[in-house]
N, C-alpha and C positions, 0 to 999 in steps of 0.2 A: 552460317551457324550449323553445327552438326545435328543429326536427327535426334540424338539423345538429349542435347541441350534444348532443342525445340520442344520435345516431349516434356522435359522437366518444367520449362516455362509455362506450357499450357496447363499442366497438372497443377502447378503451384498457384497460378493466377486464378484458377477456378475454385480454389479453396474458399470456404465460407468465411464471411467476416463475423467476428464474435464481439459483442459489445456488452459491457457491464455497466449498469446504471446504479450508482450508489446514492446520489443525492436527488431528491424529488424536485420538480420544478418550483413548488412552493418554498422549499428549503433554500433553493438557489436565490429566489427573490429575497427571502428574509436575511440571508447572509451577505449577498453581494449587492443588491439593489436598494432595499429600503434604507440601510444605514447611510448610503450616499445621498439619497433624497433628503433624509432628515438633516444631515450635516450641511448640505450645500444648497438645498432648494426650498425647504419649508419656511424659511424666514420671509420669503416673498410670495410663496405659492401654497399657503395652507390656511386653514380656518383660524389657527392660532398665530399666524405670522404677524410681523410688524405692520405691514400694509400689503394688500393683495395687488399683484402686478398682472396686467394683461388678462384679467378675469380667469386666470388659470390656476386650478387646484391640482396639486400633485400629491396630496395627502389621502387620496382615495382612488380606487380603480376606475370608478365612473368618471371622476374628475379628469384623470389622465386621458381617458379615451374620448371624452366629450371635447376636451381641449379648451382653449381660450379664444382671444381675439383673432389669432392667426390660423386656428384650426386644431385638429386632434394632435395632442402631444405624442401619442403612441397609437399606431395601427398594428395590431398583432400580426407578426409574420411579414410585415412590409417595411423594410428599412427606409425606402425612398419617401414614403408618406408619413413616417414617424418624425415629426419636427423636433422631438427631443434629441434624437440621434444627430440631426443636423446642427442643433445648438451645441451639443457636447463636442462635436468635431470642429466648432468655430468656422463652419462653412458659410453661414449667412449671419444670423444672430449668434452672439457669443455668450453662452451660459455654462457655468456660473460666471458673472462678470469679474469676480475676484481673481480669476486665473483658470486656464484650461486644466482639466483633470488629467491625471496620468493616463497613458495609453492603455495600460492594463485594465483600468476602471472603465474606460470607454468601451474596450473590447467586451467587458462583462455585460454592458448594456446592449451591445450589438447581439451577443449570444442570447440574451434574454428576449429581445424582440423577435429574433429568428425562431426561438422555441415557442412563440405564441404569446409572449408577454404575460406569463402566468402571474396572477396577483390575488392573494387570498383576502385582500381587504374588500369586504363586501358592503360596508356601511358608507355613509356620506362623509363629508369633510370633518364633522365633529368627532369622528372616531380617531382622529389624529392625536387627540390629547390623551396620552397614556398615563395612567395613575402610577405613582411611585410608592404608594402605601402598600402594606402587606396584602398579598393576594388572598382571594377568598376561596382558595382551593380546599376541597374536602380531602384532607390528607389520608383519612382512613380508606376512603374509596380509591384514591390515587395509588396507594401502596398495594392495592389488590391487582393491579395490572401485572401480567405474567412476568415481565422482566424485573419488576420490583419485589417479587416474592423470592425468598431464598430457595435455591435449587435443592431438591431432595433426591435421594437414591430411590430407585424403583426396582421392584422384583422383576426377574426375567419373565417375559410373556410366554404363553404357551404357543408353540410353533409347530409347523407340519414336519419339519426335518431337524430335530434337535442335534443330530450329528454334524450338521453344517455349521453350527455355532462354535466358532473358535475363540471368540472373545465376547464379552457381554454385549458390546455394541451390535454384534451380528443378530442377536435375538430381536432387537427393536427394528432392525431393517427387515428381517424375514417376516416379522409379524405384520408389517405393512404390506409386504408382497403377498402374503397369504390372503389378506383382506381383499386385495385386488385380483386374486386368482392368478398370480404370476409366480414364476420360479426364478431364482437367481441364475445367472449365466454359469457355465462351467468354469473351472479354474483355468487361468491363463497357462499356456505352456511355459516350460522352464526358461527358455531363452527370452521370451517376452517378459516374464516376471522379473528376472534379474536385471534386465535393462531398465524396466520401470522403477523398481525399488532403488536401484543405484542412483538413477537420476533424482528421484524424489528425496533421498536421504543425503546425498552428497553433491548433487548438481552436476555430476559427471557420468559418462558412460562407463560400463564395466569393461575391463580388459578382456581380450579373448581367453586368457588364462583363467580369469574369474568365471567366465561363462562355462568353460569346459569343466572346471572343478565342481560347479554347482550342478550341472547336468549329470555328471558322473556320480555324484553323492546321493545315494538312494536311502540314506538314513532318515528317520523321522525328524531329526533336529536340523536337517540341512538348511532349510529356509530360515529358521530362527537364528542359526549361526551366522548366516549372511547378514541379517538385520543387525545383530549385535556387533559384528565386525564394522559395518558401516557407521553405526552410532558412535563407535570409538575412534573413528578416523578424524583427523583434523579438518578434513574437507567438509565434515558435517556442519561445523560452525560457520564456515564460509558460505555454504548454501543457505542456511536458515537465517543468517544475519540480514540478508537482503529483505526478508519479510519485515523485520523490525525497522530497518533503515527507511523503508517506504512509509511505515507508520509514523516514524519520527521526523519526516520530511528532511532527512539528512542532506546536507550540501556543504560546499566549501567556500562559497562566496555569496554575494547578494544580487538580487534582481536589478537593483539600481546602483550603478557605480558612476561617479562623476569623473570624467576624464580618465586619468591614470591613478586616481586616488583609490587605493585598495585597503585603506586602513580598517574598514569594516569587514574584511574577508577573513577566512579561517584557514590559513596555510597548514596548520597542524590538526585539522579536523580528523585526519586519518587515525589519530590516536584513539578517538572515541570509537570509530569503526572497528579498530583492532580490539578494543575493550569488549565490544558487543560479540565479536567472533569468539574471543577467549571465554567470555561468560557462558556462551552457549555450549562451547566444547567442554567446559568444566561442569556443565549442567547446574549452574547457579539457580537455585529455586526461583520460580517466577515471581513470587511475592517479594523476595529480596532483590531480584532484578529490577523491579519497579522502585522499591524504596531507595536503592542506591542512585538511580537515575534522577530522582527528585531531591535527594537529601544526603548524598554520600558524605559531604563535608560536615554535616550535623551528626551523622551516625558515627563516623570515625574521623574526628578533627585532625588527628596526628598522622593518619595514613594518607598522605598526600597522593600517593600513586593511585589510590582508589577514586580520587576526585575526578578523574577523567570521565567517569560515568555521567557527570553533570552536563556533558555535551548534549544530552537529550534536550535540555532547555537552552544551554549556552550556545548552541549552533543554530538557533532559530533566526528568522528574518530580523534584520537590524537596520534601522533607518537613520538618515542624516537628520539634523535639527533635533538632537536627542533631548533637548530641554523642552521641546514643544509638547503641550498637553495632548494635541491631536496625534502626534507621532507616538507618544507613549501609550495612548489608548489603543492604537492599532497593534502595537507589540503585545500588550496585555491580552487582547482578543486572540492573537495567534497562540499564545501560551495556553489560555483557557481552552481553546478549540482543540489543540493538539492533545492535551492531557485528557479532556473529557471524551472526545470522539475516539481517540486512540486507545485509552485504557478502559473506559466505561461504556462506550457505544452510545453516547448521548450527545445531542446537538445543543449543548448549553450556550454556545455563543449566539444562538438565535434569540436569547433573552437579553442581549445587550441594550436594545432600544425599547423593549416592552416585555411584558410577561410572555413566556413561550406560548405560542398559539395552540400547541397540540399536547405538550407534555407538562407535568406538574413541576415546572421550573420557573419561579417568579424572577423578576428582574433583580431583586435583592440577592438571590443566590448567585447570579452571574457576578455581581460586584463584590460579593463576599469572596469568591475565588480570585477575581481580578486583583483584589487587595493583597493576596498572597504574593502575586508577581510584581505588584507595585512596591512591595517591601523587599524586592530582590533586584539585583542589577547584573547585567552581563559583565563578566570579569575576565580580562586577559591576564591570567596569572603568569608571572615570569617563569620560564623553564629553568633558568639558572640564576645564581646570585649575581652573575656578571651582566645580566640583561639590564638595559637602561629603563628606568621606570618614571612614571608621572608622580605627582604629589600624592594621589590616592593609591599608589602601589601597583598600578597597572603597567604592563609592559608597553613601551612606546612603539615597539615593532611587533606587528602581528606574528611574524615568523619566529619570534622568540617567546611565544606565549602558548599557554594551554587555555583553550577557550571553554570557560565554565561559567558558573554563576556564584554569587555570594549574597549574603543578607545585607540590606540597608537597615536604617532605623525602622522598625516595624510600625506600620500605621494602617488604619482603615481608610477607605475612600468613599466618596459620595456617589450615589446613583447619578448618572448623567441622563437627564430627562430626554427621552427619545434618542439617546445616544449622542446628544450634543454636549461636547465638553464644556461649553460656556454656560450651560443651564444645569445647576447643581441641585440635586434633591437631598434627602437625608443621608447621613453617613451610615454605612452598613458594617457591622462587626464581621471580621473574617470568620467564616464557618463553612462546614461541608454542606453538600446538597441536602435540602430538607427531606426530599423524598427518600433518600438513602440513610436518613437518621431515624432514631426511634420517635420520640415526641418532639424534643427540642433539637434544633440543628447542632451537630457536634462542633464545638469551637475549634478554630485553628489559630491559637493565640500564642503559641510557643515560638518566640522569634518571629520570623516571617510567616510561619505556619506551614512551611514546606514539609517538615518531618511529620507533623500532624496529618497533613493532606496525604502524604505517602502511606502512612499507617492506615488511614481511613480507606484508601483505594485498595490497598493490598490486604485487607482484612477478610477473613473467612465470613464475617457477618455481612459483607458487601455482596449483594445478590448478582452483580453484573460482571465483576472482574474475571472470574473464572470462566463464566459463560462466553464472554467476548473473545478471550484468547483461545479457548477450545474451538470456537467457530472459525477463527482465523487459521488455525492449524489445519482443521478439517478441510478448509477451502484449498489448501495447498495440495491435497491429495485428490479431491473430487471437484469437478466443476459444479456439481450440485451442492450448494452450501446449505447448512442447516438453517441459518438465518441469512437470507440473501442480502439484506441491507446491513453489511458487516459493521458499519460504524453508526448505525441508528437502530437501537433496540427500543425506540420509543413508539408512540402511537402511529406515526407515519411510516415506520419501518414494517417489514414483513414479519409475520408470525413464524415461528419455527416449523419446518416440515415434520420434524420428529422431536416434539418437545420432551418426551420422557427420555429419549436417548441423550439429548443435549444436557438435561439436568443430571442424569445418572453419570455421564462421563465427566461432567464438571465437578461433581462431588468426589468421584474417585480420583480425579486429578489432584484435588486438594488433599485427599486422604493419602496420596502417594507423594507428599512433600512438595507439591506444586512443581513436579519435575516435568520439564518439557520433553526430555528424552523418553520418559515413561509414556507420555501422551503420544509422541511420534511412533514409538514402538507398538503401543496398543493398537493404533490404526493400521500400521504396516503389517502386523501379524493377523489381522482380521480376515475372515473369509470374504467379507464385502470388498476389501481392497484387492484380494487375489483373484477376483473374477476376471474373465476374459472380456474384452471390449466388443466381442461379436455377440450381437443381441438376437434373440429369437424373434421371428415375425410378430408373434402375439405381444411381446414386450414393446416392440417399436410402435405397434398400433395402440396399445392401451396406455403406454407411458412414453410418448415421443420425446419429451424433455428430460427423461430419466430422473424425474424428481424422486422416484422410489428406489433408485439405485439397483435396478434389476440387471445392471451390467456396469463394467468399468468404463468411464467416459474416455474418449480419445482427447488428448490435450496437446497443445502446441508448446514447444520448449520456450522458456523465457529467453530474452536476448542474452542474458548471462550464460545460461546453460548451453545455448546454441553456439555462441562464440567459443566457449571453453571446449565444447565437443569437437569443433572444427580443429582446434589446436591439439587436442588429445589424439584425434585420428591421424594427424600428420606427424605426431611425435614431437611437437614443438612446445607443448605446454610446460611452463615453469611451475613446479609444485610448491615453491616456497610460500610460507604463510606469513602474513602481516607485512607492514611497511608502507612507504609513501605511495601516493596515488600514481596511476599510469594514464596514458592516453590510449584508449582501446582502438583508435583508428590508426595508430602507429604500427606498421607491420612488424617492427622490431620488438614491440611490447608483447611479451609472451606470458605474462602473469594472468591470473584469473580475473574475470570481468568485475567481480565484487570490489576489486581494487581500483576501478576506474574513477577518475576525478569527476565529481558531480557539481555542475554549475547551475545556479539559479538564473544567472544572466544569460548564458547561452549553452544550453544542454548539448553535450557531445552529439554530433550528427548521427553516428552509428546508433547510439542509445535512443535518440529521438525517433529515428526511422523505424525502430523495432519496438515501439510502444513502451519505452521506459517512462515512468510517470513524472509529472511536473514536481520538482523538489521544492517548490515554493509553498506547497500545502501538504497536509496529511493525506496519504493515499492508502485506502483500504484494499484495493484490488486493481490489478492490471487490466487495461483494455487489451484486446487482441484483434488487430486489424490486418487486412491483407491488401497491399497496394502494389501497383506496378513498380514504384520506386524501390520497394524492398527486393523485388526480383531482379531489377537492373543492378542493384548492389551485389546480389549473390552471383550474377553472371559476369560482372565487369570490374568489381573493385579489386585493387592490388592485394588486399588482405586475402580474398578468396583465391586469387591466382597464385599467390605465394604458397598457400597451404595445399592447393592442388598439386603443385610441383613437389612439395615436401612429402606428401602422401605418395606420389608417384615414385619418388626416390626410395622411400621407406619400403614399399613392397618389392621394388627392384632389388634392393640389397638382400632381402630375405628370401626371395624366390628365384633370383637369377634371371635366366632367359625363358623360364617356363611361364608362358603367357597365361594358361589356365590357372596355374597356381597363384600368379599375381592377382588375378580376378578374385580368387577365393580369399586371399589375404585382405584385399581391399574391402570386400563385403564384410568380413569378420571385424575389421577395424572400424568401419563406418556404421554398419547395421547390427553387429553382434550376431550374425547368422551366416550360414552358407548360401551361396547363390543357387537358385533353382536351375534346372536344365535349360529352361527357356532363357533365363538371364545369362547363362554361360554362352548360349548360342547367339544372343543379341550382342554380347560383348565381342565374340569372335568375328561376327559380321562387321561390326563397327571398326575394330582394330585392324583387321586384315592380317595377311601373312607376315609382313615385316613392319610392324607399327613403329613410327618414329616417336621420339621423346615428346614432341608436341601432341601427337595423337594420344599418347598415354595421359598427358596432362589434361586434355579435353575429357577423357574418360573419367579420371578421378575427380575432376571438377564437376562433372555431371552427377556423380554419386553424392558429393558434398552438397550440391544444390537441390537434391531431391526432396520431395515431401516426406518420404519415409524417414529420412534423417532428422527432419524437423518435428515430426509428430511422435508423441509417446502413446503407444497403445496400452 
């Protein structure tokens, strides 16, 4: 291995591992563990069960840890001593006796025990009996919680350096810095700034010509013109669509496929992805963006082209045995969870089995929303009149269908006591969340209630919707998020670091027509965003986590931006927009990574290796890990070798036999800058007097594998 490749590997593997924790341990228990216990275990192992078996209570924390006749069911952190894990795996005793649970459910229990078996149930077995009557929540007090109050505009605070304030948000940032006795970092140099903003707005690196033009333009409007040009580019929608597709748990198949039966898959899912890209490029107002994805068919029944937006719900997880109450209950939970966490930042699905333990969300509210989706069905609408259909008008072949939803006969559903489909409580009329309504919950009774739900979510009167999306967009620019728990604005979530800023920009976002391009532009033009990532020693000491944004954080490129940047540097990137999905591992696939096929069953190995999220669930934020396997891919995979050769050939064509000029061109294409004298000297020493094609390939490969290429300053 060459000296440069060794240096690259050492530098890369020493990079810090970054982890984002969105879900608290208690929330994990409530969402993944308790419902399984209720459904499969409580009948024989609870105070309210038919008959207690083995003296084992699984309806309380103490009962699980104390155990029964055979010993403790759960020993926090110890899988070998946790008899419950042994039973679920069918390794000795076999529980539940009705049949082994799916592997992903068992994996959830393993994860839970490994994280210390967090369990918020503090009372004895009698606490298992959950009431299904109206909650005794004090709604007046509940609505005083910060996220349930409508956001308000705030006047600009007095700051030490008014000239630094380019956009209103800067005043709120600087006011916090003033209080801490800190100063913002200097503005980033122009080469760094155009690389940063081009990646952030389009997901691509700037061309050398773009860099040169910006550096040479000394007009006051130079940077603003760059931002406006990038916002108008079709690549803008490609970059920002991925944020939404993570939220929407976009995928093209199912996690469970029996043999070769792919009837529940979505071969035309890419049409929804293309709709999202186009909607963002056209700057469809965010409130309308929401309404169409929940109820496009009800908004414009005759505009069938617009109905592709319904893929937001229509591409969700879909299970076999579709007539089974247990199966449908799981699907309804997915819809409620995706909509409420994704759009409202609330963990409403935690109320499926009992009143929410921490937020003012009674069980009745969960079933009121679940009733909307119980009145809706997944619909494979035929793409053409020639498509063969079933009696209900569904396309028989998934590849001849548009994957959306449609209304069934509207009906309300009963509360399922403790989440058990066989134990019915009172029927609940479909309504919006009580905490987000005035006095009486807003009814959702027009058809399935989807359109009413869409209007309630996308309403200016709703205190959460604008705040949640502003926070998500903010997170794309800064690792320092205004509300760190991006899909939980409830009691267990984090309070905002800059509450006045969040409220003020949320109000101005709505005032500006819910325009996402306005929001992106507002942040990109701010002095806060234009800071250098080089921090003063006093800032590092006083604010090591950069919670006050005294500097711009360094960030790692997403797998999409990184793969696209490799192809852009080599000259191989296909700029065509929209179309069918690709395999990003295929070295002949040259289109942008946003067009990669996304599988719930087996995520593409390249995507999985570089922290692409699990498409089975809503994902508010990417993890960022550093592993040896990532570096082995960068050093050895045919994809990297091919593009190192293409980059070698590209600089050779432009520079001829002039080796120093080739190095300059390679640096400009890969890093957007000129090499330093030391870097030129290092290249000269490595390449020698008569470098072979193989030696040049090793050199360009090292540049593409470097940390500087991966990191955004």
